[in-house]
C-alpha positions in Angstrom: -12.8 -62.4 -4.0 -11.4 -58.4 -3.3 -13.9 -57.6 -0.7 -13.2 -61.1 0.8 -9.6 -60.1 1.0 -9.8 -57.0 2.3 -12.3 -58.2 5.1 -10.3 -61.6 5.9 -6.7 -59.4 6.1 -8.6 -56.7 8.7 -10.1 -59.6 10.6 -6.3 -61.1 10.9 -5.5 -58.0 11.9 -7.8 -57.4 14.8 -7.2 -60.7 15.8 -3.6 -60.7 15.9 -3.4 -57.5 17.5 -5.4 -58.9 20.4 -3.6 -62.2 20.9 -0.2 -60.3 20.5 -1.0 -57.3 22.9 -3.1 -59.3 26.0 -1.7 -61.8 28.5 -4.8 -63.8 28.9 -5.6 -65.9 32.0 -5.5 -69.8 31.9 -9.0 -70.5 31.9 -9.6 -67.9 29.3 -6.9 -69.7 27.4 -8.5 -72.8 27.6 -12.3 -71.1 26.9 -10.6 -70.0 23.0 -8.5 -73.2 22.9 -12.0 -75.1 23.1 -14.0 -72.6 21.5 -11.6 -72.9 17.9 -12.1 -76.4 18.0 -15.7 -75.9 18.4 -15.9 -73.5 15.1 -13.3 -75.1 13.4 -14.6 -78.7 13.5 -18.5 -77.4 13.2 -17.9 -75.1 10.2 -16.3 -77.9 8.3 -19.1 -80.1 9.1 -21.9 -77.7 8.5 -19.9 -77.0 5.0 -20.0 -80.7 4.0 -23.5 -81.4 5.0 -25.1 -78.3 3.4 -23.1 -79.3 0.3 -23.6 -82.9 0.1 -27.5 -82.9 1.5 -29.4 -79.6 1.2 -32.0 -79.5 -1.8 -32.4 -76.4 -3.7 -29.6 -73.8 -4.3 -27.3 -76.2 -2.5 -28.0 -79.1 -4.8 -25.9 -82.2 -4.6 -24.7 -81.6 -7.6 -22.4 -78.7 -6.2 -20.5 -81.1 -4.3 -17.4 -81.2 -6.3 -15.0 -84.3 -5.0 -12.2 -82.6 -7.0 -12.2 -79.8 -4.6 -14.5 -80.2 -1.9 -13.1 -83.4 0.0 -10.9 -82.5 3.5 -7.8 -83.5 1.1 -6.4 -80.2 0.7 -3.4 -79.0 3.0 -5.4 -76.6 4.5 -8.2 -78.8 5.4 -5.9 -81.5 7.2 -4.5 -78.5 9.0 -7.7 -78.1 10.3 -8.7 -81.5 11.3 -5.3 -81.9 13.2 -4.6 -78.6 14.4 -8.2 -78.9 16.0 -7.2 -81.9 17.4 -4.3 -80.7 18.6 -5.8 -78.2 20.4 -8.7 -80.6 22.2 -6.4 -83.1 23.5 -3.3 -80.4 24.4 -1.0 -82.0 22.1 1.4 -79.5 22.3 4.2 -80.9 20.0 2.0 -81.8 17.3 0.7 -78.0 17.0 4.2 -76.7 17.2 5.0 -78.7 14.0 1.6 -77.0 12.0 2.1 -73.9 13.3 3.9 -72.7 10.4 2.3 -74.4 7.2 -1.0 -72.9 9.7 0.3 -69.6 8.5 2.1 -70.3 5.4 -0.3 -72.1 3.7 -3.8 -69.9 4.6 -1.7 -66.6 3.9 -0.9 -68.0 0.3 -4.6 -69.2 -0.7 -5.8 -65.6 0.9 -3.5 -63.9 -1.1 -4.1 -66.0 -4.4 -7.9 -67.6 -3.3 -8.8 -70.5 -5.8 -12.3 -71.5 -6.0 -14.0 -73.8 -9.1 -16.1 -71.8 -11.7 -19.2 -71.4 -10.5 -18.9 -72.0 -7.0 -22.1 -71.2 -4.7 -21.7 -68.5 -2.2 -21.4 -71.1 1.0 -18.1 -72.3 -0.9 -17.2 -68.7 -1.0 -17.1 -68.2 2.3 -16.4 -70.9 4.2 -13.1 -70.9 1.9 -12.2 -67.5 3.3 -13.3 -68.2 6.6 -11.4 -71.1 7.1 -8.5 -69.7 6.4 -8.7 -67.1 8.7 -9.5 -69.4 11.7 -6.3 -71.7 10.7 -4.0 -68.5 10.9 -5.6 -67.5 14.5 -4.8 -70.8 15.7 -1.3 -70.2 14.7 -1.5 -66.5 15.9 -2.9 -68.5 19.5 -0.5 -70.8 19.9 2.8 -68.6 19.6 1.7 -65.5 21.2 -0.8 -66.8 23.8 -0.1 -70.3 24.8 3.6 -69.1 24.2 4.7 -72.6 22.2 8.0 -72.6 21.6 9.8 -72.5 18.1 13.2 -73.3 17.1 15.2 -74.4 13.6 13.9 -77.9 14.4 10.3 -76.3 14.0 11.0 -75.7 10.2 12.5 -78.8 9.7 9.9 -81.1 11.4 7.0 -78.6 9.6 8.6 -79.0 6.0 9.1 -82.9 6.1 5.0 -82.6 7.6 4.3 -80.6 4.2 6.6 -82.9 1.8 4.9 -86.1 3.6 1.3 -84.6 2.7 2.2 -83.8 -0.6 3.6 -87.4 -1.3 0.1 -88.7 0.3 -1.7 -86.4 -2.3 0.0 -88.0 -5.5 -1.8 -91.1 -4.2 -5.5 -89.8 -3.6 -5.4 -87.3 -6.7 -6.0 -89.7 -9.4 -9.0 -91.4 -7.2 -10.5 -88.1 -7.0 -9.6 -86.3 -10.4 -8.6 -83.2 -8.1 -5.7 -81.4 -8.1 -5.2 -81.2 -4.1 -1.9 -80.1 -2.8 -1.5 -78.6 -6.8 0.4 -82.1 -7.4 -1.7 -83.8 -10.1 -1.8 -80.5 -12.2 1.0 -77.8 -13.0 -0.3 -74.5 -11.4 3.3 -72.2 -12.5 5.3 -72.5 -15.2 3.9 -75.7 -16.7 5.9 -75.4 -19.8 9.1 -75.5 -17.7 7.9 -78.5 -15.7 5.9 -80.5 -18.4 8.5 -83.2 -19.0 10.0 -83.2 -15.3 6.9 -83.7 -12.7 9.3 -84.6 -9.9 11.5 -81.1 -10.4 8.1 -79.5 -10.3 6.7 -81.3 -7.1 10.4 -80.5 -5.3 10.2 -76.7 -6.8 6.4 -75.9 -5.1 7.7 -77.8 -1.8 10.9 -75.9 -1.8 8.8 -72.6 -2.4 6.4 -73.3 0.6 9.4 -74.3 2.8 10.5 -70.4 2.1 7.3 -69.0 3.5 7.4 -71.2 6.3 11.2 -69.8 6.9 9.5 -66.4 6.9 6.8 -67.0 8.8 9.5 -68.4 11.4 11.6 -65.3 11.0 8.6 -63.2 11.8 7.1 -64.9 14.6 10.9 -65.3 16.5 11.3 -61.4 15.8 7.8 -60.6 17.4 8.4 -62.9 20.2 11.7 -61.0 20.8 9.7 -57.9 20.9 7.5 -59.0 23.2 9.8 -60.1 25.6 11.8 -56.5 25.6 8.2 -54.9 25.8 7.7 -57.4 28.9 11.1 -56.9 30.2 10.5 -52.9 30.5 6.9 -53.4 31.8 8.6 -55.8 34.9 11.6 -52.9 35.3 9.0 -50.2 35.3 7.2 -51.8 38.2 9.7 -52.6 40.0 10.9 -49.1 40.4 7.5 -47.7 41.1 7.7 -50.3 43.9 11.1 -49.0 44.9 9.8 -45.6 45.0 
């Protein structure tokens, strides 16, 4: 897993640097937008097809309904962010930006896949989490969606809502999507307090999103200072 993590973060560093430092024309932005949609939905469809229908190494027995269904927070983010990019639903994209970084970042730092997972599952796991963070970078630094404290509030409501929904579909699938079925942190503390556990993990994730919001706002401020300096320098050169 360590090699996958190093490669993932190195890739994100390169992508983030490019999107943060380059001003892209509108037609290039649209090409990137639709390319992200194609890769996100295409890779998810390909993964599901391979895991379900391809015989041999990727036999049907490899498909794990407790893990492979698109019911993880990040899987839901993949579908919604793809639709938001495709149809220019910028308001929805604004709500998704913080979990688009917070969820995948935690998944990359603390990767989890079922024991004995085939290579395609591990590769896809890292690939689509990197893509989700890329969508957030693109939304903030390239198409310049606005972020505010309201963004954190709406993002928190979204995550809380998906968590509540997982309480319904986890018993049906036998999975632990959103980690609401089986306790992953301090189980001995929360064994008799499942609601407190759910509130605690949601609160912890909200703190992560708050940190993401702070870093994004800070980066935007630095970017505006840089742009102002460039404009002033250009005006001085014109005046001389």
